[in-house]
C-alpha positions as CSV (number, residue, x, y, z in Angstrom):
1,X,29.6,-14.3,-53.9
2,X,33.1,-13.8,-52.0
3,X,32.8,-10.2,-51.3
4,X,32.1,-9.4,-47.8
5,X,30.3,-6.2,-48.6
6,X,27.9,-8.0,-50.9
7,X,26.5,-9.9,-48.0
8,X,26.4,-6.8,-45.9
9,X,24.2,-5.3,-48.7
10,X,22.0,-8.2,-48.9
11,X,21.4,-8.1,-45.1
12,X,20.6,-4.5,-45.1
13,X,18.3,-4.9,-48.2
14,X,16.4,-8.0,-46.7
15,X,16.2,-6.3,-43.2
16,X,14.7,-3.0,-44.7
17,X,12.3,-4.8,-47.0
18,X,11.2,-7.3,-44.4
19,X,10.7,-4.4,-41.8
20,X,8.5,-2.5,-44.5
21,X,6.4,-5.6,-45.2
22,X,6.1,-6.1,-41.3
23,X,5.1,-2.7,-40.6
24,X,2.5,-2.8,-43.3
25,X,1.0,-5.8,-42.1
26,X,0.8,-4.2,-38.7
27,X,-0.9,-1.1,-40.1
28,X,-3.4,-3.2,-42.0
29,X,-4.3,-5.4,-38.8
30,X,-4.7,-2.3,-36.8
31,X,-6.9,-0.3,-38.9
32,X,-9.0,-3.2,-39.8
33,X,-9.4,-3.9,-36.0
34,X,-10.6,-0.5,-35.3
35,X,-12.8,-0.3,-38.5
36,X,-16.2,-1.0,-37.0
37,X,-16.1,2.1,-34.4
38,X,-15.4,5.6,-34.8
39,X,-12.7,6.4,-32.0
40,X,-14.4,8.6,-29.3
41,X,-12.5,11.8,-30.1
42,X,-14.3,11.9,-33.3
43,X,-17.4,10.4,-32.5
44,X,-19.6,13.4,-32.6
45,X,-18.0,14.7,-36.0
46,X,-17.1,11.9,-38.2
47,X,-19.7,9.4,-39.3
48,X,-19.0,5.6,-39.2
49,X,-19.3,5.5,-43.0
50,X,-16.5,8.0,-43.3
51,X,-14.3,6.4,-40.8
52,X,-14.8,2.9,-42.6
53,X,-14.1,4.6,-45.9
54,X,-10.8,5.9,-44.5
55,X,-10.1,2.3,-43.3
56,X,-10.5,0.7,-46.6
57,X,-8.6,3.6,-48.4
58,X,-5.6,3.1,-46.0
59,X,-5.5,-0.7,-46.3
60,X,-5.6,-0.3,-50.2
61,X,-2.6,2.2,-50.2
62,X,-0.9,-0.1,-47.8
63,X,-1.3,-3.0,-50.0
64,X,-0.1,-1.2,-53.1
65,X,3.1,0.0,-50.9
66,X,4.0,-3.6,-50.2
67,X,4.0,-4.4,-53.9
68,X,6.1,-1.3,-54.3
69,X,8.8,-2.5,-51.7
70,X,9.0,-6.0,-53.2
71,X,9.3,-4.4,-56.6
72,X,11.9,-1.8,-55.4
73,X,14.0,-4.6,-53.9
74,X,13.8,-6.8,-57.0
75,X,14.7,-3.8,-59.3
76,X,17.7,-3.1,-57.0
77,X,18.8,-6.6,-56.9
78,X,18.8,-6.9,-60.6
79,X,20.6,-3.6,-61.3
80,X,23.5,-4.4,-58.8
81,X,24.1,-8.1,-57.9
82,X,22.2,-9.2,-61.2
83,X,24.7,-7.3,-63.3
84,X,22.5,-4.7,-65.1
85,X,24.5,-1.7,-64.1
86,X,27.7,-3.5,-65.2
87,X,26.3,-4.4,-68.6
88,X,24.8,-0.9,-69.2
89,X,28.2,0.4,-68.4
90,X,30.0,-1.5,-70.7
91,X,27.3,-0.8,-73.4
92,X,27.8,2.8,-73.1
93,X,31.6,2.4,-72.9
94,X,31.4,1.1,-76.6
95,X,29.3,4.1,-77.6
96,X,31.1,6.8,-75.8
97,X,34.8,5.6,-75.3
98,X,37.2,7.7,-73.5
99,X,34.5,10.1,-72.3
100,X,33.9,9.5,-68.9
101,X,31.6,12.5,-68.1
102,X,29.4,11.9,-70.9
103,X,29.6,8.0,-70.3
104,X,28.5,8.6,-66.6
105,X,25.6,10.7,-67.6
106,X,24.3,8.3,-69.9
107,X,24.5,5.6,-67.6
108,X,22.8,7.4,-64.7
109,X,20.0,8.7,-67.1
110,X,19.6,5.3,-68.6
111,X,19.2,3.6,-65.0
112,X,16.6,6.3,-64.0
113,X,14.6,5.9,-67.3
114,X,14.6,2.3,-66.5
115,X,13.4,2.6,-62.9
116,X,10.7,5.1,-63.9
117,X,9.4,2.9,-66.7
118,X,9.4,-0.3,-64.2
119,X,7.3,1.9,-61.6
120,X,4.9,3.4,-64.2
121,X,2.5,0.7,-64.0
122,X,1.9,0.9,-60.1
123,X,1.9,5.0,-60.7
124,X,-1.0,4.4,-63.0
125,X,-2.8,1.9,-60.9
126,X,-2.4,4.1,-57.9
127,X,-4.1,7.1,-59.8
128,X,-6.7,5.4,-61.9
129,X,-7.2,2.4,-59.6
130,X,-6.9,3.2,-55.9
131,X,-7.5,7.0,-56.1
132,X,-10.3,6.5,-58.6
133,X,-11.9,3.7,-56.7
134,X,-12.2,5.9,-53.6
135,X,-13.4,9.0,-55.5
136,X,-10.2,11.2,-55.2
137,X,-8.9,11.2,-58.6
138,X,-10.0,13.6,-61.1
139,X,-7.0,13.2,-63.6
140,X,-7.6,12.3,-67.0
141,X,-5.3,10.0,-68.8
142,X,-4.5,12.9,-71.2
143,X,-3.6,15.1,-68.4
144,X,-1.4,12.3,-66.9
145,X,0.5,11.9,-70.2
146,X,1.0,15.8,-70.5
147,X,2.2,16.0,-67.0
148,X,4.7,13.1,-67.5
149,X,6.0,14.6,-70.6
150,X,6.5,18.1,-68.8
151,X,8.1,16.2,-66.1
152,X,10.6,14.7,-68.3
153,X,11.2,17.8,-70.1
154,X,11.8,19.6,-66.9
155,X,14.0,17.1,-65.6
156,X,16.2,17.1,-68.8
157,X,16.5,20.8,-68.9
158,X,17.4,21.2,-65.1
159,X,18.7,17.9,-64.1
160,X,21.1,16.8,-67.0
161,X,23.1,20.1,-66.9
162,X,23.4,19.6,-63.1
163,X,24.5,15.8,-63.7
164,X,27.1,16.9,-66.2
165,X,28.5,19.6,-63.9
166,X,28.7,17.2,-60.8
167,X,30.4,14.6,-62.9
168,X,33.0,17.0,-64.3
169,X,33.7,18.3,-60.8
170,X,34.2,14.7,-59.6
171,X,36.8,14.2,-62.4
172,X,38.4,17.7,-62.3
173,X,38.1,18.9,-58.6
174,X,40.9,16.8,-57.1
175,X,40.7,15.0,-53.7
176,X,38.1,17.5,-52.3
177,X,35.7,17.0,-55.3
178,X,33.0,16.2,-52.9
179,X,32.9,19.4,-51.1
180,X,32.8,21.4,-54.5
181,X,29.9,19.1,-55.6
182,X,28.2,19.8,-52.2
183,X,28.4,23.5,-52.8
184,X,27.0,23.3,-56.3
185,X,24.0,21.0,-54.9
186,X,23.4,23.7,-52.3
187,X,23.4,26.4,-54.7
188,X,20.9,24.4,-57.1
189,X,18.6,23.5,-54.2
190,X,18.4,27.4,-53.1
191,X,18.0,28.2,-56.8
192,X,15.1,25.9,-57.2
193,X,13.4,27.3,-53.9
194,X,13.4,30.4,-56.0
195,X,12.0,29.3,-59.3
196,X,9.6,26.8,-58.3
197,X,6.9,29.0,-57.3
198,X,7.2,31.6,-60.0
199,X,8.2,29.5,-63.2
200,X,7.9,25.6,-62.4
201,X,4.7,25.3,-60.5
202,X,2.6,27.6,-62.9
203,X,3.6,25.2,-65.6
204,X,1.6,22.6,-64.3
205,X,-1.0,24.4,-62.4
206,X,-3.1,27.5,-62.7
207,X,-2.6,30.0,-59.8
208,X,-5.3,32.8,-59.3
209,X,-5.4,35.6,-56.7
210,X,-7.7,34.8,-53.8
211,X,-11.0,36.5,-54.6
212,X,-13.1,36.1,-51.3
213,X,-13.0,39.4,-49.8
214,X,-14.0,37.9,-46.4
215,X,-11.2,35.4,-46.5
216,X,-8.8,37.9,-47.9
217,X,-9.6,40.3,-45.2
218,X,-9.0,37.7,-42.5
219,X,-5.9,36.5,-44.2
220,X,-4.3,40.0,-44.4
221,X,-5.2,40.7,-40.6
222,X,-3.7,37.3,-39.8
223,X,-0.3,38.0,-41.8
224,X,-0.2,41.5,-40.0
225,X,-0.6,39.8,-36.5
226,X,2.3,37.5,-37.3
227,X,4.4,40.1,-39.1
228,X,4.5,38.2,-42.3
229,X,4.9,39.7,-45.7
230,X,4.0,37.7,-48.6
231,X,4.4,38.4,-52.2
232,X,1.2,36.7,-53.2
233,X,-1.9,34.9,-51.9
234,X,-3.1,32.3,-54.4
235,X,-5.6,29.6,-55.1
236,X,-4.3,26.7,-57.2
237,X,-6.6,24.6,-59.4
238,X,-5.6,21.3,-57.4
239,X,-9.1,19.9,-58.1
240,X,-8.4,19.2,-61.7
241,X,-6.0,16.4,-60.4
242,X,-7.2,15.1,-57.0
243,X,-10.1,15.8,-54.6
244,X,-7.6,16.2,-51.8
245,X,-7.2,19.6,-50.2
246,X,-4.1,21.3,-48.9
247,X,-2.3,24.7,-48.2
248,X,1.3,25.4,-48.3
249,X,4.1,28.1,-48.6
250,X,6.5,28.2,-51.5
251,X,9.7,29.9,-52.0
252,X,11.5,32.6,-50.1
253,X,12.5,36.2,-50.6
254,X,10.9,37.9,-53.5
255,X,9.4,34.5,-54.7
256,X,7.4,33.9,-51.4
257,X,3.9,33.2,-51.7
258,X,0.9,31.5,-49.9
259,X,-1.0,28.9,-51.9
260,X,-4.5,27.4,-51.1
261,X,-6.0,24.5,-53.1
262,X,-9.4,25.3,-54.5
263,X,-10.7,22.3,-52.6
264,X,-9.7,23.6,-49.4
265,X,-11.1,27.0,-50.0
266,X,-14.6,25.3,-51.0
267,X,-14.9,23.1,-48.0
268,X,-13.5,25.2,-45.2
269,X,-15.2,28.2,-43.5
270,X,-13.0,31.4,-43.7
271,X,-12.2,31.2,-39.9
272,X,-11.0,27.6,-40.5
273,X,-8.9,28.5,-43.5
274,X,-7.5,31.3,-41.3
275,X,-6.4,28.7,-38.7
276,X,-4.9,26.4,-41.1
277,X,-2.7,29.3,-42.6
278,X,-1.8,30.2,-39.0
279,X,-0.4,26.7,-38.7
280,X,1.5,27.0,-41.7
281,X,2.8,30.5,-40.7
282,X,4.0,28.8,-37.6
283,X,6.4,26.6,-39.6
284,X,7.9,29.7,-41.3
285,X,8.0,31.9,-38.3
286,X,9.6,29.1,-36.2
287,X,12.1,28.4,-38.9
288,X,11.1,25.0,-39.7
289,X,11.8,25.4,-43.1
290,X,15.2,26.6,-42.8
291,X,15.9,24.1,-40.1
292,X,14.9,21.1,-42.8
293,X,17.2,22.9,-45.1
294,X,20.1,22.8,-43.1
295,X,19.5,19.2,-42.0
296,X,19.1,18.3,-45.8
297,X,22.4,20.2,-46.6
298,X,24.3,18.6,-43.6
299,X,22.9,15.0,-44.8
300,X,24.0,15.6,-48.3
301,X,27.7,16.8,-47.2
302,X,27.9,13.7,-45.0
303,X,26.7,11.5,-47.9
304,X,29.2,13.0,-50.2
305,X,32.0,12.7,-47.9
306,X,31.3,9.1,-47.4
307,X,31.1,8.7,-51.2
308,X,34.5,10.4,-51.4
309,X,35.7,7.5,-49.1
310,X,34.2,4.8,-51.1
311,X,35.2,5.8,-54.7
312,X,38.8,4.3,-54.0
313,X,37.5,1.0,-52.6
314,X,37.3,-1.9,-55.1
315,X,35.1,-3.9,-52.6
316,X,32.4,-1.2,-52.8
317,X,31.9,-1.6,-56.7
318,X,32.5,-5.5,-56.5
319,X,30.2,-6.2,-53.7
320,X,27.4,-4.5,-55.6
321,X,28.2,-6.5,-58.9
322,X,30.1,-3.9,-61.1
323,X,33.6,-4.4,-62.3
324,X,34.1,-0.9,-63.9
325,X,35.4,1.2,-61.1
326,X,34.9,4.8,-62.2
327,X,33.6,7.9,-60.4
328,X,30.5,8.0,-62.1
329,X,29.6,4.5,-61.4
330,X,30.4,5.0,-57.7
331,X,28.0,7.8,-57.6
332,X,25.3,5.8,-59.2
333,X,25.8,2.9,-57.1
334,X,25.7,5.1,-54.0
335,X,22.4,6.7,-55.3
336,X,21.0,3.2,-55.7
337,X,22.0,1.8,-52.2
338,X,21.9,4.9,-49.9
339,X,18.2,4.7,-49.2
340,X,18.6,1.1,-48.1
341,X,21.5,1.7,-45.7
342,X,19.7,4.9,-44.3
343,X,16.0,3.3,-43.9
344,X,16.3,2.7,-40.2
345,X,16.8,6.5,-39.7
346,X,13.5,7.1,-41.0
347,X,11.8,7.2,-37.6
348,X,14.3,10.1,-36.5
349,X,13.0,12.1,-39.5
350,X,9.5,11.4,-38.6
351,X,9.9,12.4,-35.2
352,X,11.6,15.5,-36.1
353,X,8.7,16.5,-38.4
354,X,6.0,15.7,-35.8
355,X,7.7,17.6,-33.3
356,X,7.3,20.6,-36.0
357,X,3.8,20.0,-36.4
358,X,2.8,20.2,-32.6
359,X,4.9,23.4,-32.6
360,X,3.1,25.1,-35.4
361,X,-0.2,23.8,-34.0
362,X,0.8,25.9,-30.7
363,X,1.8,28.8,-32.8
364,X,-1.6,28.7,-34.6
365,X,-3.5,28.8,-31.3
366,X,-1.7,32.0,-30.5
367,X,-3.0,33.8,-33.6
368,X,-6.3,31.9,-34.4
369,X,-8.8,30.0,-32.6
370,X,-7.9,26.5,-31.7
371,X,-11.5,25.4,-32.2
372,X,-11.5,26.5,-35.7
373,X,-8.2,24.5,-36.3
374,X,-9.8,21.4,-34.9
375,X,-12.8,21.9,-37.0
376,X,-10.7,22.4,-40.1
377,X,-8.4,19.4,-39.3
378,X,-11.4,17.2,-38.6
379,X,-12.9,18.1,-41.9
380,X,-9.8,17.5,-43.8
381,X,-9.2,14.0,-42.1
382,X,-12.9,13.1,-43.3
383,X,-12.6,14.6,-46.8
384,X,-9.0,13.2,-47.3
385,X,-9.9,9.7,-45.8
386,X,-7.1,9.9,-43.4
387,X,-7.3,6.9,-41.0
388,X,-8.0,8.1,-37.3
389,X,-6.5,4.7,-35.9
390,X,-3.1,4.1,-37.5
391,X,-0.7,1.5,-35.9
392,X,1.6,3.3,-33.3
393,X,4.7,1.6,-34.5
394,X,3.8,2.2,-38.3
395,X,2.9,5.9,-37.5
396,X,6.2,6.4,-35.4
397,X,8.0,5.1,-38.4
398,X,6.5,6.9,-41.2
399,X,4.1,9.6,-40.4
400,X,5.3,13.1,-40.7
401,X,2.2,14.4,-38.7
402,X,1.0,13.4,-35.6
403,X,-1.8,10.6,-35.1
404,X,-5.2,12.5,-35.5
405,X,-6.4,11.5,-31.9
406,X,-3.5,12.9,-30.3
407,X,-3.3,15.9,-32.2
408,X,-7.0,16.8,-31.7
409,X,-6.7,15.9,-28.1
410,X,-3.9,18.5,-27.5
411,X,-5.4,21.2,-29.6
412,X,-8.8,20.7,-27.3
413,X,-6.5,20.9,-24.2
414,X,-5.2,24.4,-25.1
């Protein structure tokens, strides 16, 4: 292996994988060490049995994550330095000679299918093993198969035309193809924001208008106080898949709607649901969603610019075990390895997200009672078996939400 980039890639992959495993070990040790006692912040609200269940659930998920990390690394090595991408490229070239766009699409789709198939056993175990063991899974095998088939159909209907357009632009748009591709991807992302709430999500879940008159009245008053106009307040039948609860906003413009999981409505009092929605409204009113979109678009532009520089570099292909040096192959390789090289930026994204969560909490306390938000969060921590004692470094690296104790303490001080 004489190519220097191959060693750089191996070093990055090893560093990312070892770090993932090390952080996982830290998380398990920390959670187990604090399993025997409920933290003082929650001593009066969460029983020891629930705290221990959350600890065991967290450890089980972390163990599965370690297997996932090792599997990801192994598959990536086989695809790149192991020569599988090169072999697939040659095979598709025999089937589709002289058709670079279709050849590239076939190659990328086949690699995606292969990765999905390899990851399927872990997905099944996560749902019917871990989630089932801790009482969260409500999905049947039949529903899992139906969801999978729907997902495949949706990916084919939307993803393949997009992929063909991207590959065509790469070959036909000249030196600045990466800029045109970025424009297309931004447009597609905004288009998806419009159609997901009204067309895609109802394909998987049933959405019903909120019926509880007390809750409807509270939410309408909250929306009026916040100056927010929604195009729908819906309850989603999340309970047919999972016992976890959640609430979220979807879409923008005419497709903007508020969605509550039925499990959330069942478990929380109306004042607590109001407080949770005030938090979600905070994300919207403080432009967190727009800021995240802008960061996402800027990141994709930077990534495509870098790819535009790499496509003409033989060392990039050769360092990843591929001899066929075409634009589609470059795109595939970049998609495969970018997460490895970007892994150590994860704490920055998590820090940014946690900052937004604190800001949304502060907004919620201005339009609802802080005590109600605290009660709602404590119930959600308990019902979702969220660990109350995460390892600080693991949390800083991965968690999009602040640690429970810090968040509750801050809310109680307002």
